[in-house]
N, C-alpha and C positions, 0 to 999 in steps of 0.2 A: 561575488555578487550573484544574485539570482539570474541576472541577465547574461552573465558570462556563459558562453556556449560550452566551456570546458566543465562547468559545474551542473550541467543538465544531464539527467538520467532518462533516456528514452524507454518508454513502455511500448513494446511491439516490435515489428508490425503485428497486429492482431487480425485474424481472419475469422471472425465469429460467423457461423452458419446455422447454429441451433441455439435455442434459449435454454436457460437453466435457472430454476427458481430458488435456488439455495442462497443463503446469505454469504457464505464463504465459497463462492463459485470461482472456478478458474477464470483468468482474464481472457482465455481463448474462446470462451462461450459468451453469449449475450444474456442479458437479463430479460429481454423481451424482443421478439421478432414478430411483427404483425403486418400482414398483407405484403409479405415478401416471398419470393420463390428463388430457389437456386437454379441458375441457368446451366446449360450444358458446358459452359466454359468455367464453371466454378464460382461465378460471382453471385452477389445477392441483389436481385432486381425487384422493384415493386411490381405487384401483381397487376396485370393488364386485363381489361375486359370485365366481365364476360360479354359475349356478343350473342344476339339471338340466332338460333339455328335456322329459323324461318323468319326473314325480315317482314316488315309491313310493306307489301307491294302496293302498287297503284290499284285502286278498286275498279278501274275502267280499262278495257282493252287487254289484248294479249291472252295468253293461256290462263291467266289468273281468273278470268271471268267466264270461261267456257263451260265449266261444270259447277252447277249450283249445289251439287251434293258434297263438294269438298269442304273441309274445315280450314279456316284461315287463322292467321295469328291473332285476329281480334276475337276469335271464338274460344280462346283459352279460358279454362275455369280452374277450380282447385285441382292441383296436380297430386296424383297418388302413386305414380310409378313410371319408370322408363327403362327400356332395354334395347340393345342392339345385338344382332347375331347374323352370321352367314350360314346358310343352309344349302343343301343340294350341292355339296362339294365346292362351296364358295360361289356358286352361280347365282344365288338369290340373296339379296340383302334385305333384312327386316329391321325396321326401327319402330317400336311400339311404345305408346304412351297411354297411361290411364288418366283420363282427363274428365273430371266431374263424374257424371253418370255413364260415361262412354269409354270405349277402348278404341284408340286411333292407330292407324298404320300410315306411315309417311310415304307419300308419292311425290318424290322430288321432281319428276318430269311434269307434274301438274302444279308445282309450287304450292302444295297443300297437303292436308291429311285426309284420310278416308276413315270414317267411323265404321268399324267392323262389328262392334257391339253397341247397340243404341236402341232406344225405344221411340225415337223421333226422327232419326236421320233417314236419308234416302237409301234404300236397298242395303241395309246392313247384313252381315252374314248371320248374326244372331239378333233377334228382336227382343231386347231385354234392357232394363234400366239398372245400372250398377249403383251400389250404395255410395253416396257422396256426403261424407261428414268429416269432422275433425277429431274423432275419437282416437285415443292412444292405441295405435296398432302399427305393426310393421308395414313398410311400403309393399305394394303389390310385388309378388315374387315371380321371377321368370327363370326358366331353365332351358338352356340351348341344347338341342340334340342334333344329330347329323341330318335329320329329315324335317325338323320343325322346332317350334318353341312351345314349351309348356307354360301356361299362364295360371298362376295360383292367386286367386283373389282372397283377401284377408277378412272380409266381413262375413259374419255368420249367416247373413241373409242372401248372400250371393250364391250363384250356382257352383257346382263342383269344378275342379281344375279343367282347363280347356287345352286343346292342342291346335296349333295354327302353323301351316307350312307356306303361307304366302298366297294361297288360293282358297283352301278349304279350312274351315274352323268347325270343330265338333268337340263335344265333351270328351275328356280323356278317358278311354276305356268304357266299361259298362257298369252301371249301378244295379242292374237287375238281370235276371236270367230269362230266357225264352220259356214259353209254356211247353208242356210235355207234348210230344207228337203222338200220332196214332199210327200203329202198324197193323196192316191187314194181311192175313195169310189165307191159304186155301181152307182153313177150318173156321172161317168167319162167314157162314152161309147167309146171314141175314142181309137181304137186299143185294146180294152179289151172285150173279150167275155167269155162265160161260157165253151168253149171247153177245152180239156185237155192241149193243147199247151199254151193257155192263162194262165191257172192256174199254170202251171209249171213255166212260165216266170214271170208273173206279179201278180199272186195271187189276181185277181180282178174278179168280176162277175157283171152281170147286176142286176139292182134292182129287176126286176120281177122274176128272177130265183135264187135270193140270198139264200132263204131258202126252195126252192122246194125240196122235198125229192126224193130219187131215185125210190121209189115205190109208191109215193103219199099217204103213210100212216105214215111213220116216218118223223117227221119234224126235219131233221138233214142234215147239209151240208156235203158233202162227204169229204171235206178237213179239216174243222175246227170245225164242230159242229154248235150249234145254235148261231146266232149272239146276241150280248149283248149291242150294241150301238144304242141309239135312245130314244126319250122321248115318252112314251105311256100314253094316258089319256083315261078315261072311260066316259068323257063328251066331245064328239067331237063337233067341229064346222061343222055341217052337211051341205053338199053341196045339197041344196034342188033341184037344177036343175038336178043333177045327181041322186038324190034319186027318182025323178019321173020316171026315167027309170028303177030303180031297187028298187021296193017297199020293197022287202024282206030284202035287205041289209040295207035300210033306217030304217026299223022297228027294225032290230036286233041291229043296231048301237044305235038307240035311247034307246034301252033297256039296254045300258051300256056296250056294247062290246068294246074291246080294239081298240084304234085308234092311229096311228103314227102322231105326230105333225111335222111341219116344224122344222128343226134343222140345226145348223151350228157349225163347229169346226175348230180350228187352232192348229198347233203344232210347236215345236221348239226342238233343240237338244243342248247338252252340253257335253264336254269331261271331263273325269276323269283320272288323271295320277296315276302313281304307288304309289305316296306318299299321295294320297287322295285329291289333289288340284283340284279345279273346274275351268273350263274356263268360259268366258262370255257366255251368252245365245245367240244362233243364232237369226237371224231375223225370224219372224213368217212365217210359210208356207202359201201357198195359202189356201183359205177356202175350206172345203169339206162339202157338204150339203146332207141332207136327206129331202125328200118331203113327205107331209102328204098323208096318204092313210088308208082306213078302213081295218078291218080284213077280211080274206078270209073265204069262207064257204066250208064245205064238203058237196057237193050236194047229196051224197049217203045216209047219215044218218041225214042230216039237222042240223048239229052242226057246230059251228065256229071253226076255227083253234085256237091253243093256241096263247096267246098274244106275246110270244117270237118270233113267226114267222114274226112279224112286224119289229124286230130289225135287224141291219146289223153289218158288221165288215169292218175295213179299212185295208189298206196296206201302210206302209211307204216305200219310196224308196229314193235314193240319200242321205242316211244317211252318212254324211261326216266322213271319218276316220281321227283320230287325228295324231299329230306329234309324234316323238319318245318319249317314256315314257307313252303314253296313253294306258290304259288297259281296258277302258270301255266308253260307251256313255250313258248319261241320255236322255230320251225322255220326253218331256213335252207336255201336251195337255190341251186344255180348256175343260170345260164341255160344254154342249149345250148352246151356248151363247144367243140363242133366247128364251130359256125357263128357264135357271138356274138363271138368274139375275146377273151373273158375267162373266167377260171376263178374269179372273185370270187364269194363267197357273198353272198346278199341275203336280207333279211327277207321272210318269207312272211306276207301278210295272211291272216286267217281266210277259208277258202273259203266260209263262210256268206254273205259279202258278194258272192261271185260277180263278175259284171260289172255292178255297180250303176251304174258310170260308165264311159264310154269312155276317160277319162283315168286313166292308171295312178297318177298322183300322188294323185288323189282317192281311189282305192281304198285306198292305203296309209294316208293320213291319216284315213280314216273307219273303219279297222279297229280291233278291240279292242286292249287293252294287250298281248295275247299271241296268238300263232297258236292255241294251245290254252289257253283261259282256265280251266283246272282242272288237277288233279294226280292224276287217276286213270286216264283212258283210255290205251290203249297203241296205238291205231290212229287214222289220220287220213286221210280221202280228200283227195287232192291234185288239184285241177283248176284251179290258179292258173296263168295264162299267163305266159310270160317277160316280157311287157310290163308286168306288175304288179309286177315285182321291181325296185325303184328304190333302196331304202335298203341300203347295203352293211353287212356285218357288222362289228362292232367286236371286235377281239381282246382278250379279258379274261384276266387272270392270276389264279391262285388267291390269295386274300387272304393277305398275309403276316401273321405273328404279330408285332405291334409292341408297344412298351412306352410310347410317348408319342404324342400326337396333338393337333391343334388344327384347329378349323374356321375357314376363311378363304376369301375370294373365292368363296364358294359351293361349296367343295370341302372334303374332309377331307384334311389333310396328316398323314401317319403316318411315324414314324421309329423308329430303333433296333430294327430287326428282327433275328431270330436269324441270318439268312443274311448280311445286310449292315447292320451297326450304323451305318455312315456314310451310308446311303441315306435319302432322303426321298421317299416315294411320294405322289402326289396323285390323288384319286379323280375319277370323272366328276362333273360338276356335279349336285348334288341326290341323287346315289347314293353314300352315304357308304361303302358296302362294296364298291364296284365300281371296280377299277383296270385301266386299259387297259395293254396291252403298251407298254413304253418310257415309261410315265408315271412316271418316276423321275429324280431329280436328286441328284448328290453335291455338297453345298455346299462341303465341304472337299476340295481337290484331292488331298490325301493319304488321304482316306477315313476320317478320324478319327471316332470314335463321336459321334453326335448325342445330346446330353444334355438338350436342351430345345427347345421350340417355343413361339412366341407370335405372336398376330395383331397386326399394325400396319396403319395405312392404306396400302393399295396393295401389301401383301405379307405375308410371314411372316419372323420372325426365327428363325434356326436356330443353336443354340448347340452348341459342343463344349466339352471341358474347358478349352481354352485359346484359343478363337477365337469370333468371332460373324460371321454372314453374313446378308445380306438376300436372300430369295427373292422375285422379282417376275415378272410376266408378260413373256415375250419380246416382241420387237418385232412379230413376225408374229401374235401373239395365240394361237398354237397350243400353246405350251409355256411353260416357265418357265426363268429363268436366275438365277444367284446371283452376288453380288459381296461382297467382305469389308467388314465394318464395323469390326472390330478383329481384329488378328492376335495379340493378347496377353491379351485378357480373354475368359473363357468362363464357363460355368455348371456348378455341381457338384450342383445339386438341382433337378430339373424342377418340383417343387411349390413351390419358393421364388419362382417368377416371378409377379409380379402387376403390375397397372397402376393407378397413382394416378388420381384423377378428372381431373387436368390432362393426362393422356396420357403421363406419365413411366413408363417400365418399370423396375422394380426387381427385382434377383435376387441370389442368393448364390453366390459363387465360393469356392475354397479359401482365398484371401487376403482375403476380406471381401466387403462389399456394393458393388454397382455400379448405376448408373442410366443409362438411354438416353432422351434427350428428342427423338429423331428426327434429331438432328444429330451428336451425339458421345457416346461412352461415358466416364463420369466415375466415379471412386471416391467413395463416400459414407460410408466407414467412420470418418471423422474423429470422434473423441469416444469410440469404443469399441475402439480399437486393442488395449488390454490384454485385452478380452473376446474378440476374435477369436483371439488366441493360445491361448485355452483351448478353442476349438471342437475337437470330436472329429473329426479329418479323415477317419478311416476310416468314420464314420457320417454324414458331412455330407450324403450323398445322401438321407437320410430327412427332412431339414428340410422344413417346410411353412409356407405363408404365406397370408394373405388381407388384403383391404383393408376397413377399416371405413368404410362410406359416410357415416356420421353425423359422423365426425371427419376423414375423408380421410387416415387413418393406415394405413401398411403395418405389419402385424404378422407376424413370422417367429419360429417356435419352432425351436430348434437344440439338439442334444446338446452339453453343456458339462461339463468336468471329469470325464472318463472315464465319463460316463453312456452307457448303451446306448439311451436314449430321449430324446426332445426335452424337456428339463427347464428351459429358460430362454427367455423371449421378448424380442424386440428390436423396438421400435416406432419407426418413422421417419415424421415428419410433413411431409417435403419439405424440412426445414431441418436437423434434428438428431434425436438419439436419446433414448429412454427405455428402461428395462428392466423386465421383469416376471418374477415367480417364482410358486411355489405351484401349478403345474399341470404335467402331462406330456401334451401334446397330440401325437398321432401324425398328425393331419390337421386342417386348418381349411377352412372354406368360408364364403361369404357368401350369405344367402338371396336369391333372385332376385325376391322379391315386395316388397310395400310395407313389410314389417316391417324389412327390412335388418338382420337379425341377423347376427352373426358366430358361427358354430357351430364347436365343437371336439369331436373325439372323442378319448378317452384317459382318464386317471385324474386325479382331483383329491383330495388329502387333505382330509378333513373328516368331518362327521357328519350323517347324515340324521335329521330330527326324527321321522319316522314309520318305525318298524322293522317290516318285513314278516316277521320271523322267527316261527316258531311258538313257543308258550310253552315255556320250558325250554331252548331252544337258546341257544348262546353265539356270540360272534363278531359282527363288524360286516358289514353288507351291502357288496358290492363297490363300490369307488369308480370302477370303469370305467363309461363311459357317454358320452352326448352332452350337451354343456354349451352354455349360452348365455353368451357372454362379456359382461362389464360389465353384467349384470343380477343381481339378488339376490332371494331369496324367503325365507320362513320355513320352507321345507321342507328346506333344506340350509345348513349352516354350515361354510365352509372353515376349515381349520386356521389360526388366526391367526398363529402363529409362522412359517409357511411363506410368508406374503405380507405381511410387515410393510412399511408405507409408509415410505420413507426419502428424505429430501431433503437434499442437501449443497450448500452454496455452493462456488464456486471459492475459491482462496486470495485473500482480500480484501487489497488493498494490494500485490499483486505488481507489480513494476516501479517501486515507489517506493523511494527511497534512505534516507528518514528513518524513524525508529522511531515507534511510535504506541501508544496505549492505547485499546481499545474500551470505551466507557462504557455505552451503552444499545443495545438492539435494539427496534425497532418492527416488529411483524409484522402485516400486513393479512390477517386471516382472513375466512372467511365462516361463518356459523352452521351447525353440523352437529350438535352435541350439547350438552346441559346438564351432562353428567357426565364426559365424556372430557377428557383432557389430552394434550399432546404434550411429549415430552422434547427438550430442546435441549442438545447437547454442543458444547463449544468446544475447538478445538485451535489451536496456535500454532507458527509458525516451521517449516512444512513437515513437521511430525511428527504422525502420527496414532496412535502407539503409546500415548499417554497423554493423556487429556483434562485440561485445566487448570481447567475449570469446567462446571457443568451447571445447568439450571433447567427448570422446567415452565411451560407456558402453557395457559390455558383455551381451549376451543373454542367459547365463546359470550361474549356481552357481559355482564360482571358487573353493569352498571348496569340493564340491561333484558333479563333472560333470556327467551327465547321459549318457547312451549309445545313440549314434546318428546314423541316417541313413547313410550308407556308411562306417561306421567304426566298426560295430558289425557283427559278424558271429555266426552261431550256435555253432561252436567249442568253442567260448568264454564262453558259458553257461551263457550269460547275459539274464536278464529278463526285459521285457518292463513294465514300470510302468506308471501310470497316471502322466502327466506332473505336476511338482511341482511349486508353486509360491515361489519367493525368493526376498529379498531386495538387492539392490546394492546401495552403497553410494559413492558420488564423491564430492570433494571440488569444489567450484565455485570461480571465480575471477571477481567480478563485482564491479566497483567503486561505490562510494556512489551515490544513485539514488532515484528518486521518485517512478518509476515503472519499472518492468523488465518482460521479456517474454522468455520462453523456447520453442525451436523448435526442435522436435525429427524427424530425417530423417533416414530411413532405408538405409543402405549402400549396394550398388550392390555387389553381390558375384559372384565368378567365379567357374564353375564346369567343370572338365575334365572327359571325358568318352571315351571308345573305342567302335566304332560302325563298323558293318560289312556291306559293300555295298551290296544291294539286288541283283545286277546284276552279279557282278564278284566275290563276296565273299572276297574282300580285306578288311583289317582292317585299320582303321584310327583313330587318336585321335582328338576329337572334344572338343573345349573349348566354353562354353556358359555362358552368364551372367544371374544370377538369382536375382529376387527381394528379398529384405530382408523379413524374416518371424519373426515378433515381436508381442508380446502380452502384452499389458499394463494393469495393474490392478489399480494402484493408484500411487500418488507421494506426497512427503512432501518436502518443502523447508524451511531450517532454515535461519533466517535473524536476523540481529542485528540492532536496531534503532540507528540513527545518528541525534542527536539534532542539530539544526542550520538551516540556510537558505537553501532553495531548489535550485537545479541546474537550473530549469526553472524559469525565472523571474515571480514573483507574485506581485500583487498590495497589498499595505499595508492598 
């Protein structure tokens, strides 16, 4: 008999933790797992939360009302991006959110946000309005660096990438070069004399009086000392015609006395900002020249003057001041182009160091960070000899406006620029906004648009829509090279790329999800193929993902079923998938501190327990905001119907030829509630259009119910214990079938509470719906075989 225990065949115990969408699926995997998460103990528990990162505080009193310039939870608008980082060796925490037309920075000590980019807020760091629309584009991109955060806005109308360190925000790098300076030498006589007024104003002298001493005995200029610029030789090209008029000078020159040669110099300038970024080099200045002349004689004692009296000094003017954030200017000068054999520009050390050492390399390394370590003066006395010019200039390009970037190998790799969408630029080491000329590589030979970047050991992965390349240092160590990893798989959403704790890179393409383990690219969409078909391909670029460090799961929110926002989440644990609903996240991030929160910005249907509306006003507070995933609180109740936990087994018995009858089901739960129940629906023979039976199961042990929230007080002297696992057994009523499926659905609960109105102090009873809280460990189904023909016709 079927009821005889000896004739029952148990299936299980089964521990499904992932879903598998195939017809002939193993019984150890589920057919559907929706709004569940795997706990650290290996059980499957319904998703809790999310909870607001910033609750709706009271609108009167306390720190909440002390600063009118702060943004509150009621000020949330359309969300476009969120990011968390630790900078300054972990001493400064930054939480940034792109909200509407503004960029906010979180100030937890003030219980609010500070608008740092805004056209209307109080004292923003940058007065500008950002683009606020729902066009299909990636979320705002952020890149954490050791000293700040790079902010990459995605709209074509927004300003170029920004850099923020928690105190100062300026555009990243420079988009333009300073204007050319003016260099004045002793051969520039117009308006420049050796009188006091001229030296006070222009610091320039005539060439014949440049090194004339005040008493004709000390060869020392009254303002700067001895000149140091000029090329001196002891084998002069003697002017015989002039020598005939001065036989003594001719004779002494011929004996090897010093002689100044013709010389020519050029100069240029460059800005340096607060974060060490360099601007492009200015155009070259006009040339400044020195003309040949022999050494002078001391007629009294018949000896020549020292050779240093032949050299001169220059004066720079019109040194262009830089934009906001500039803290210094670099001056570059050529050596004597007529005699040195090179027209290369070299860095000029500050003349304040003079000749502190006879070794030019020491003079350069001991100089300050800039030739002019400030951003206000326009003149600079130049008495730096050519021997001190040893560091050649680096040619810098204006920073391109890019849409994606990644920090790797000590550089910033930036791609998808307006001019060259297929180019990848790499910055100078440690200078995230400084790009040298020719510091660019095209990973795809056809120049296809780069759609994503990610750091891997030894290089950077560069994605296009249909290919993947590895960028790694070239053999000479001076540049980079690329080679293909896949010619068929690309990335469609830059924010969907994330790295699991084991080093596997996961991302989303048009045809599903893929993973790269350092060796090969493999598809990982198995189990959610039907879901991928419903992705909104025209908006897949806005998908966003993060990795939960506590569970090592990859979470990606994607627009599904004609939605224009990301309305469904897909969770990958390295083996298989689960699904989430009930939220619309435009961006996700993981906190970089010890909390390891997964934060999402967007909207979540639900009800706030504390209403900040003024008395008499109607309508609900906005559900836009910043949310902490998988955490719950009593300040917000998500809409229960939008995130119902659902667990389906695969078609049990698939692959067996004989018919069967399911008799009992044993479900191994863990205690979560003394009042809630779970509904079980049963289907048979591959059909889900009509259930054949349903039953309900309790979520606690009926023999020994534990104390529960809301029913236990301290006076009861109850003790809280770790939640216990327990079996619950129910009879099934399934007609003879080939296969059957069990579907577990959490039943929406109702909770009544008394709340006090914040304005008038009146009490009211509020009834709210709560999603079920269930935790499944395993299940066993007893069945009895039924010999005979099957219900579904089969060929003989």
